Backbone as numpy.savetxt, mean C-alpha at the origin, in Angstrom:
# Nx Ny Nz CAx CAy CAz Cx Cy Cz
42.58 20.13 -12.31 42.11 19.68 -11.13 40.41 19.59 -11.39
39.89 18.37 -11.12 38.62 18.22 -10.94 37.68 19.08 -10.07
36.62 19.69 -10.43 35.60 20.36 -9.39 34.98 19.39 -8.60
34.77 19.67 -7.49 34.38 18.94 -6.44 32.86 19.25 -6.42
31.70 18.14 -6.70 30.37 18.38 -6.69 29.88 18.91 -5.51
29.17 19.83 -5.30 28.28 20.38 -4.24 27.67 19.53 -4.08
27.35 19.32 -2.29 26.24 18.68 -1.87 25.26 19.35 -1.73
23.89 18.89 -2.24 22.75 19.50 -2.23 22.31 19.68 -0.71
21.85 21.30 -0.64 21.07 21.29 0.75 19.88 21.77 1.05
19.11 22.11 -0.20 17.73 22.50 -0.46 17.16 21.71 -1.62
15.49 21.75 -1.20 15.02 21.09 -2.46 14.94 21.81 -3.73
15.22 21.24 -4.66 15.03 22.01 -6.12 13.85 21.60 -6.68
12.81 20.96 -6.20 11.35 20.46 -6.63 11.68 19.80 -7.81
12.52 18.76 -7.92 12.55 17.82 -9.16 11.50 16.91 -9.09
10.85 16.55 -8.10 9.70 15.75 -8.42 9.87 14.28 -8.03
11.22 13.83 -8.17 11.52 12.56 -8.18 11.07 11.80 -6.84
11.27 12.49 -5.78 10.71 11.63 -4.48 9.13 11.52 -4.71
8.61 12.36 -5.26 7.15 12.15 -5.18 6.47 11.03 -6.22
7.59 10.79 -7.11 7.34 9.91 -8.29 7.64 8.48 -7.79
8.75 8.33 -7.11 9.42 7.16 -6.66 8.49 6.74 -5.43
7.95 7.31 -4.54 7.24 6.48 -3.56 6.07 7.52 -2.86
5.37 7.05 -2.20 4.55 7.78 -1.35 4.45 7.99 0.25
4.22 8.77 0.66 4.38 8.79 2.21 3.39 8.17 3.10
3.84 7.10 4.18 2.89 6.77 5.02 2.34 7.89 6.26
1.51 7.57 6.79 0.95 8.51 7.66 1.28 8.06 9.12
1.54 9.26 9.97 1.98 9.12 11.31 0.90 9.67 12.21
0.93 9.77 13.52 0.11 10.42 14.44 -0.33 11.79 14.08
0.97 12.64 14.00 0.53 13.95 13.60 -0.19 14.20 12.42
-0.29 13.46 11.46 -1.16 13.57 10.33 -2.61 13.38 10.50
-2.85 12.92 11.70 -4.69 12.74 11.76 -5.35 13.73 11.88
-4.80 15.01 12.04 -5.81 16.19 11.87 -6.14 16.47 10.13
-5.08 15.90 9.35 -5.43 16.23 7.88 -6.65 15.61 7.46
-6.68 14.34 8.46 -8.12 13.32 7.98 -9.18 14.23 8.49
-9.07 14.46 9.87 -10.33 15.21 10.33 -10.72 16.44 9.78
-9.59 17.24 9.31 -10.32 18.35 8.61 -10.34 18.03 7.01
-10.25 16.96 6.59 -10.85 16.50 5.33 -9.64 16.93 3.97
-8.50 17.29 4.49 -7.38 17.69 3.69 -7.20 16.67 3.05
-7.19 15.39 3.58 -6.79 14.22 3.03 -8.02 13.31 3.24
-8.84 12.69 2.01 -9.77 11.94 1.88 -9.27 10.69 1.85
-10.35 9.72 2.19 -10.23 8.25 2.24 -9.94 7.73 0.94
-10.52 8.05 0.11 -10.38 7.64 -1.29 -8.92 8.03 -2.03
-7.81 8.80 -1.01 -6.56 9.32 -1.70 -5.87 8.26 -0.90
-6.09 7.48 0.02 -5.14 6.69 0.84 -5.32 5.19 0.53
-4.29 4.39 1.00 -4.18 3.13 0.90 -3.54 2.29 2.09
-4.15 0.98 2.42 -3.71 0.48 3.85 -2.89 -0.75 3.29
-1.41 -0.69 3.94 -0.81 -1.71 3.71 -1.03 -2.69 5.04
-1.34 -3.75 4.78 -1.68 -4.71 5.85 -0.24 -5.53 6.29
-0.15 -5.83 7.63 0.80 -6.81 7.90 1.19 -7.82 7.03
2.50 -8.15 6.75 2.87 -9.35 6.08 2.68 -9.00 4.30
1.91 -8.00 4.01 1.87 -7.93 2.75 3.10 -7.58 2.05
3.39 -8.16 0.76 4.83 -7.67 0.23 4.59 -6.03 -0.12
5.84 -5.44 0.16 5.55 -3.97 -0.14 7.10 -3.58 -0.37
7.30 -2.45 -1.28 8.71 -1.99 -1.57 9.01 -1.14 -0.82
10.27 -1.31 -0.21 10.93 -0.60 0.89 12.07 0.36 0.22
11.35 1.57 0.01 12.14 2.58 -0.79 13.38 3.01 -0.16
13.75 3.08 1.08 15.00 3.35 1.37 15.93 2.12 1.29
15.21 0.68 1.41 16.43 -0.49 1.25 16.42 -0.97 -0.36
15.30 -0.52 -1.05 15.51 -0.77 -2.49 15.07 -2.20 -2.77
14.26 -2.74 -2.07 13.78 -4.19 -2.26 12.53 -4.38 -1.63
11.83 -5.36 -2.01 10.51 -5.63 -1.75 10.70 -6.52 -0.49
9.78 -6.64 0.58 9.47 -7.43 1.60 8.36 -7.15 2.47
8.19 -8.18 3.34 6.89 -8.10 3.96 6.62 -7.08 4.94
5.48 -6.61 4.84 5.29 -5.36 5.91 5.35 -5.85 7.29
6.12 -5.01 8.20 6.25 -5.68 9.58 4.91 -5.27 10.49
4.06 -4.46 10.14 2.90 -4.10 10.55 1.86 -3.30 9.74
0.79 -2.99 10.26 -0.13 -2.28 9.32 0.24 -0.67 9.46
0.09 -0.05 8.26 0.34 1.35 8.33 -0.63 1.72 6.76
-0.89 3.05 6.92 -1.84 3.71 5.99 -0.81 4.66 5.32
-0.92 4.96 3.91 -0.24 5.68 3.18 -0.88 6.45 2.29
-0.29 7.52 1.62 -0.72 8.17 0.35 -1.05 7.03 -0.93
-2.23 6.89 -1.78 -2.22 6.18 -2.74 -1.34 6.97 -3.96
-0.94 6.05 -4.94 -0.35 6.64 -5.96 -1.22 6.57 -7.33
-0.80 7.24 -8.20 -1.87 7.13 -9.56 -1.73 5.85 -10.39
-0.63 4.87 -9.97 -0.36 3.76 -10.79 1.26 3.55 -10.74
0.98 2.30 -11.08 2.96 2.06 -11.07 3.66 2.99 -11.84
4.57 3.21 -11.01 5.48 4.47 -11.50 4.96 5.77 -11.81
3.66 5.99 -11.45 2.99 7.10 -11.91 3.37 8.38 -10.63
3.38 7.89 -9.67 3.54 8.83 -8.42 2.53 8.93 -7.50
2.87 9.86 -6.55 1.59 10.48 -5.57 0.52 10.91 -6.28
-0.75 10.85 -5.54 -1.87 11.55 -6.30 -1.97 12.75 -6.31
-1.25 13.30 -5.33 -1.20 15.16 -5.07 0.07 15.58 -5.93
0.73 14.66 -6.66 2.01 15.23 -7.51 1.36 15.88 -8.70
1.62 16.89 -8.99 1.32 17.52 -10.42 2.80 17.72 -11.36
2.93 16.49 -12.21 4.47 16.66 -12.95 4.53 17.77 -13.69
3.36 18.08 -14.44 3.56 19.38 -15.24 4.11 20.61 -15.05
3.83 20.88 -13.24 3.84 21.89 -12.56 5.10 21.82 -11.61
5.29 20.10 -11.37 6.50 19.86 -10.50 6.18 20.47 -9.07
4.79 20.33 -8.76 4.17 20.94 -7.63 3.17 19.93 -6.81
2.77 20.30 -5.58 2.13 19.49 -4.95 0.89 20.13 -4.53
-0.30 19.41 -4.70 -1.63 20.35 -4.46 -1.91 20.27 -2.92
-1.21 19.62 -2.23 -1.38 19.79 -0.62 -0.25 20.18 0.12
0.60 20.92 -0.50 2.13 21.33 -0.19 1.98 21.72 1.33
1.14 22.71 1.56 1.07 23.86 2.79 0.76 22.65 3.90
-0.12 21.49 3.47 -0.76 20.75 4.62 -0.19 19.25 4.19
1.04 19.15 3.90 1.93 17.88 3.54 1.94 16.98 4.73
1.85 15.68 4.45 2.05 14.62 5.58 3.60 14.79 6.07
3.55 14.39 7.28 5.17 14.67 8.10 6.05 14.08 7.37
6.02 12.86 6.73 6.99 12.09 5.90 7.59 12.97 4.57
6.22 13.70 3.95 6.95 14.67 3.16 7.96 15.92 3.74
7.33 16.26 4.88 8.39 17.38 5.45 9.88 16.89 5.81
9.63 15.64 6.16 10.86 15.30 6.62 11.91 14.55 5.37
11.23 14.51 4.02 12.05 14.04 3.19 13.05 14.74 2.78
14.47 14.41 2.80 15.50 15.26 1.91 16.34 14.26 1.41
16.15 14.26 0.04 16.98 13.18 -0.80 18.43 13.44 -0.42
19.02 14.53 0.05 20.49 14.43 0.31 20.77 13.89 1.76
19.72 14.02 2.43 20.32 13.31 3.74 18.91 12.63 4.27
19.09 11.30 4.52 17.80 10.55 4.73 17.60 10.25 6.27
18.61 10.86 7.23 18.50 10.70 8.35 17.17 10.95 9.43
16.58 12.15 8.96 15.33 12.42 9.33 14.10 11.42 9.21
14.33 11.07 7.83 13.25 10.14 7.39 13.50 8.72 7.76
14.54 8.44 8.19 14.60 7.07 9.00 14.42 7.02 10.15
14.60 8.28 11.01 14.02 8.14 12.24 12.68 8.19 12.55
11.86 8.38 11.36 10.44 8.30 11.42 10.01 7.05 11.20
10.81 6.08 10.27 10.22 4.90 10.09 9.80 3.94 11.14
8.58 3.38 10.96 7.90 2.54 12.01 7.45 3.06 12.94
7.26 4.41 13.27 7.05 5.13 14.69 5.73 5.76 14.43
4.91 5.39 15.29 3.70 6.08 15.81 2.71 6.21 14.34
2.72 5.02 13.69 2.07 4.94 12.48 0.65 4.88 12.50
-0.10 5.72 11.47 -1.57 5.65 11.61 -1.99 4.33 11.03
-3.07 3.70 11.83 -3.67 2.39 11.37 -5.62 2.93 11.00
-5.61 1.80 10.40 -7.44 2.05 10.27 -8.24 2.37 11.64
-7.73 1.63 12.66 -8.23 1.88 13.78 -8.14 3.28 14.65
-7.32 3.87 14.14 -7.07 5.32 14.63 -8.05 6.20 13.83
-8.24 5.99 12.55 -8.89 7.01 11.72 -10.32 6.58 11.68
-10.74 5.63 12.26 -12.17 4.88 12.35 -12.62 4.88 13.60
-11.97 5.41 14.61 -12.66 5.31 16.05 -13.99 5.64 16.02
-14.37 4.54 16.90 -15.64 4.72 17.07 -16.74 4.00 16.33
-16.29 3.71 14.93 -17.10 3.04 14.04 -16.85 1.49 14.44
-17.68 0.94 15.22 -17.20 -0.53 15.67 -17.53 -1.60 14.70
-18.84 -1.39 13.97 -19.38 -2.50 13.25 -18.39 -2.38 12.15
-17.98 -1.40 11.46 -17.26 -1.31 10.26 -15.69 -2.09 10.54
-15.26 -1.47 11.86 -14.00 -2.17 12.37 -14.00 -3.64 12.46
-14.90 -3.96 13.24 -15.14 -5.55 13.41 -15.13 -6.28 11.83
-15.92 -5.48 10.86 -15.79 -6.27 9.46 -14.47 -6.22 8.80
-13.74 -5.14 9.13 -12.22 -5.30 8.76 -11.27 -6.20 9.43
-11.60 -6.17 10.89 -10.87 -7.24 11.59 -11.40 -8.86 10.82
-12.45 -8.90 10.51 -12.86 -10.32 9.90 -12.07 -10.48 8.73
-12.19 -9.53 7.83 -11.73 -9.74 6.71 -10.06 -10.01 6.92
-9.54 -9.54 8.04 -8.11 -9.62 7.99 -7.65 -10.89 8.69
-8.70 -11.71 9.32 -8.57 -13.10 9.53 -8.67 -13.83 8.78
-9.62 -13.69 7.74 -9.89 -14.49 6.56 -8.88 -14.31 5.47
-8.44 -13.05 5.33 -7.21 -12.73 4.39 -6.21 -12.37 4.86
-5.39 -13.13 5.47 -4.34 -12.89 6.14 -2.83 -13.23 5.50
-2.08 -12.03 5.12 -0.98 -12.29 4.61 0.15 -13.03 5.27
0.31 -12.66 6.41 1.37 -13.81 6.91 0.88 -15.33 6.82
-0.25 -15.59 6.88 -0.97 -17.10 7.00 -0.81 -17.29 5.40
-0.95 -16.56 4.43 -0.88 -16.82 3.06 0.63 -16.94 2.38
1.56 -16.25 3.16 2.77 -16.24 2.71 3.46 -17.55 2.50
3.38 -18.94 3.34 3.94 -20.26 3.19 3.21 -20.65 1.98
1.48 -20.59 1.73 1.21 -21.36 0.73 1.59 -20.53 -0.82
2.01 -19.30 -0.74 2.72 -18.56 -1.77 3.89 -18.94 -2.03
4.62 -19.30 -1.23 6.03 -19.65 -1.41 5.95 -21.26 -2.04
4.96 -22.04 -1.71 4.97 -23.30 -2.20 4.69 -23.47 -3.22
3.45 -22.67 -3.77 3.17 -22.56 -5.28 4.30 -22.21 -5.96
5.05 -20.93 -5.77 5.71 -20.18 -6.52 6.91 -21.22 -6.63
7.57 -21.94 -5.92 8.74 -22.79 -5.82 8.32 -24.16 -6.37
7.38 -24.62 -5.84 6.90 -26.06 -6.44 5.64 -26.15 -6.99
4.89 -25.19 -7.34 3.73 -25.53 -8.05 2.78 -26.42 -7.38
2.88 -26.36 -5.98 1.72 -27.28 -5.43 0.43 -27.25 -5.46
-0.15 -28.33 -5.84 -1.74 -27.92 -5.94 -2.47 -27.42 -4.78
-2.18 -28.15 -3.64 -2.69 -27.97 -2.48 -2.31 -26.32 -1.89
-1.34 -25.70 -2.26 -1.09 -24.65 -2.10 -1.97 -23.61 -2.76
-2.02 -24.00 -4.29 -2.78 -23.05 -5.14 -4.30 -23.06 -4.71
-4.79 -24.22 -4.00 -6.04 -24.32 -3.42 -6.17 -23.08 -2.42
-5.17 -23.32 -1.41 -5.47 -22.43 -0.29 -5.39 -21.03 -0.43
-4.48 -20.67 -1.85 -4.36 -19.26 -2.38 -5.66 -18.55 -2.57
-6.18 -19.58 -3.52 -7.38 -19.31 -3.92 -8.79 -19.04 -3.22
-8.73 -19.87 -2.10 -9.62 -19.62 -1.17 -9.75 -18.15 -0.50
-8.25 -17.86 -0.59 -8.21 -16.62 0.24 -8.62 -15.39 -0.88
-8.37 -15.82 -2.14 -8.62 -14.67 -3.22 -10.06 -14.64 -2.95
-10.87 -15.74 -3.31 -12.24 -15.77 -3.01 -12.98 -15.01 -2.03
-12.36 -15.20 -0.81 -12.81 -14.35 0.71 -12.37 -13.12 0.23
-11.33 -12.66 -0.57 -11.18 -11.28 -0.36 -12.12 -10.49 -1.52
-12.39 -11.13 -2.62 -13.67 -10.66 -3.39 -15.00 -10.53 -2.71
-15.48 -11.41 -1.95 -16.45 -11.75 -1.19 -16.59 -10.39 -0.59
-15.50 -10.23 0.13 -15.63 -9.01 1.32 -15.57 -7.78 0.59
-15.02 -7.56 -0.62 -14.92 -6.01 -0.94 -16.49 -5.95 -1.57
-17.23 -6.94 -2.16 -18.57 -6.73 -2.63 -19.28 -6.28 -1.20
-19.35 -7.29 0.02 -19.82 -6.68 1.00 -19.86 -5.51 1.52
-18.44 -5.05 1.52 -18.03 -3.64 1.83 -18.72 -2.46 1.29
-19.29 -2.71 -0.28 -19.80 -2.01 -1.07 -21.40 -1.68 -0.70
-21.85 -3.35 -0.48 -23.34 -3.50 -0.50 -23.77 -3.25 0.83
-23.04 -3.76 1.84 -23.34 -3.37 3.30 -23.34 -2.16 3.99
-21.99 -1.59 3.33 -21.43 -0.33 3.94 -21.65 0.96 3.23
-22.22 0.68 1.94 -21.94 1.78 0.86 -20.82 2.52 0.53
-19.73 1.62 0.78 -18.50 2.24 0.39 -18.14 2.17 -0.93
-17.44 3.31 -1.24 -17.18 3.21 -3.23 -15.79 2.32 -3.39
-15.77 2.30 -4.58 -14.58 1.28 -5.09 -13.37 2.18 -4.71
-13.35 3.35 -5.02 -12.23 4.21 -4.64 -11.77 4.13 -3.29
-12.84 3.98 -2.32 -12.42 4.01 -0.81 -11.86 2.43 -0.37
-12.33 1.57 -1.09 -11.96 0.10 -1.02 -10.50 -0.10 -0.37
-9.68 0.72 -1.23 -8.08 0.37 -0.68 -7.80 0.68 0.65
-8.35 1.90 1.12 -8.30 2.19 2.34 -8.98 1.03 3.40
-10.16 0.89 3.21 -10.59 -0.03 4.29 -10.11 -1.56 4.14
-9.78 -1.99 2.91 -9.16 -3.62 2.94 -8.03 -3.85 2.35
-7.49 -2.41 2.04 -5.87 -2.68 1.38 -6.28 -3.28 -0.11
-5.00 -3.27 -0.68 -5.01 -3.68 -2.15 -5.65 -5.07 -2.23
-6.22 -5.16 -3.35 -6.80 -6.45 -3.60 -5.82 -7.81 -3.75
-6.14 -8.67 -3.21 -5.11 -9.98 -3.05 -4.42 -10.21 -4.63
-5.49 -10.44 -5.59 -5.28 -10.37 -6.89 -4.14 -9.18 -7.56
-4.26 -8.07 -7.19 -3.51 -6.87 -7.42 -2.04 -7.15 -7.05
-1.81 -7.54 -5.55 -0.84 -7.96 -5.08 0.11 -8.94 -5.61
-0.66 -9.96 -5.99 -0.08 -11.16 -6.50 0.57 -10.83 -7.98
-0.03 -10.02 -8.73 0.22 -9.76 -10.10 1.71 -8.85 -9.64
1.48 -8.22 -8.61 2.94 -7.36 -8.78 4.31 -8.11 -8.15
3.89 -9.39 -7.97 4.99 -10.26 -7.54 5.20 -11.42 -8.50
4.28 -11.50 -9.74 4.51 -12.40 -10.76 3.77 -13.63 -10.66
2.26 -13.38 -9.95 1.59 -14.55 -10.13 0.28 -13.78 -10.60
-0.30 -14.49 -11.73 -1.28 -13.97 -12.24 -2.39 -14.91 -12.17
-3.64 -14.36 -12.04 -4.90 -15.12 -11.69 -5.72 -15.24 -13.07
-5.91 -16.39 -13.35 -6.84 -16.92 -14.76 -8.12 -17.22 -14.14
-9.20 -16.60 -14.80 -10.57 -17.18 -14.55 -11.15 -18.04 -15.62
-11.50 -19.08 -15.44 -12.17 -20.01 -16.31 -13.70 -20.31 -16.03
-14.45 -19.75 -16.51 -16.18 -19.78 -15.95 -15.68 -19.33 -14.61
-16.43 -20.23 -13.57 -16.50 -19.60 -12.29 -15.29 -19.98 -11.30
-14.26 -20.62 -11.99 -13.09 -21.18 -11.15 -11.88 -20.25 -11.61
-10.80 -20.10 -10.68 -9.57 -19.56 -10.76 -8.51 -20.34 -10.66
-7.55 -19.83 -11.62 -6.34 -20.65 -11.45 -5.14 -19.96 -11.51
-3.97 -20.13 -10.67 -2.67 -19.41 -10.79 -1.64 -19.94 -11.56
-0.93 -18.72 -11.97 0.06 -18.89 -13.20 1.10 -18.11 -12.57
2.57 -18.56 -12.31 3.55 -17.92 -12.19 4.36 -17.52 -13.64
4.15 -16.10 -13.57 4.60 -15.63 -15.11 5.97 -15.99 -15.36
6.65 -16.09 -14.31 8.27 -16.30 -14.72 8.49 -17.55 -15.35
7.64 -18.70 -15.03 7.79 -19.84 -15.65 7.05 -20.24 -16.95
6.67 -18.82 -17.38 5.91 -18.86 -19.09 6.94 -18.48 -19.94
8.09 -17.94 -19.38 9.14 -17.17 -20.32 10.11 -18.22 -21.01
C-alpha cells in the first residue's frame, strides 16, 4: 500500500516564498518604516492599473489600487532581505505582516489579508505636502488606467496614434523622475517607491520594447519579431 504524504504544518525555511514574490505592506507594518527597519530604497510602489503578477492567482492583471511592497533583487531573484546562501531573512524578527501570515501549506490567512488595509505613499509620507502633490501630478500624467487602452490598441493593431500616446506618457515619466532627483534630492534607489516602476521597465515586462533613435522613441512588440 502506497504511503500517504504528510501535509506540512511548519515552515522548513526552503526560501521558495521569498524568491517567488515579495510582501505588500499593510497598516500594522507602518512602525517598521517609522523605526527605519524598512528603508524607502527597499520599497516599490505598485500604482493603480499597473500590470502586476498575482502570486496566488498565478497570472498578471491590473492592480486594483495602489499598494507598497518590498522590492526584489531582480527578476526571479527574490526579496531584498532574503539571503539564499543561508536560507535566512535579514529582518526576520521584524518581518512584515504578510510574511508572518505566509504558510505555503495553507493560504487561508494570506488570502484574508489581500487588499485589506494596504499601505500607500500618502500614509508613509504624511505631512510632506509638496512631495505628495508632485506624486499626484505624476499619477495624473502617467496614469496606468488611461494608458491601458492605448497599450492594447498598439499591441493588437500597431496603431500609430496609440504608439504616440504611449510615448507621450513615457516622456512624461522620464521627465518626472529627473525632477524628483533634481528638485527633491531623491536617489535613484528611492525612485521606485516615490513614482513606482518606470513605464519603460513595465512595458518590457509585458513584451513591449522601447527603442530610442536620436531624441525620438519607438515601440516594438517583441512577440511580433519572432
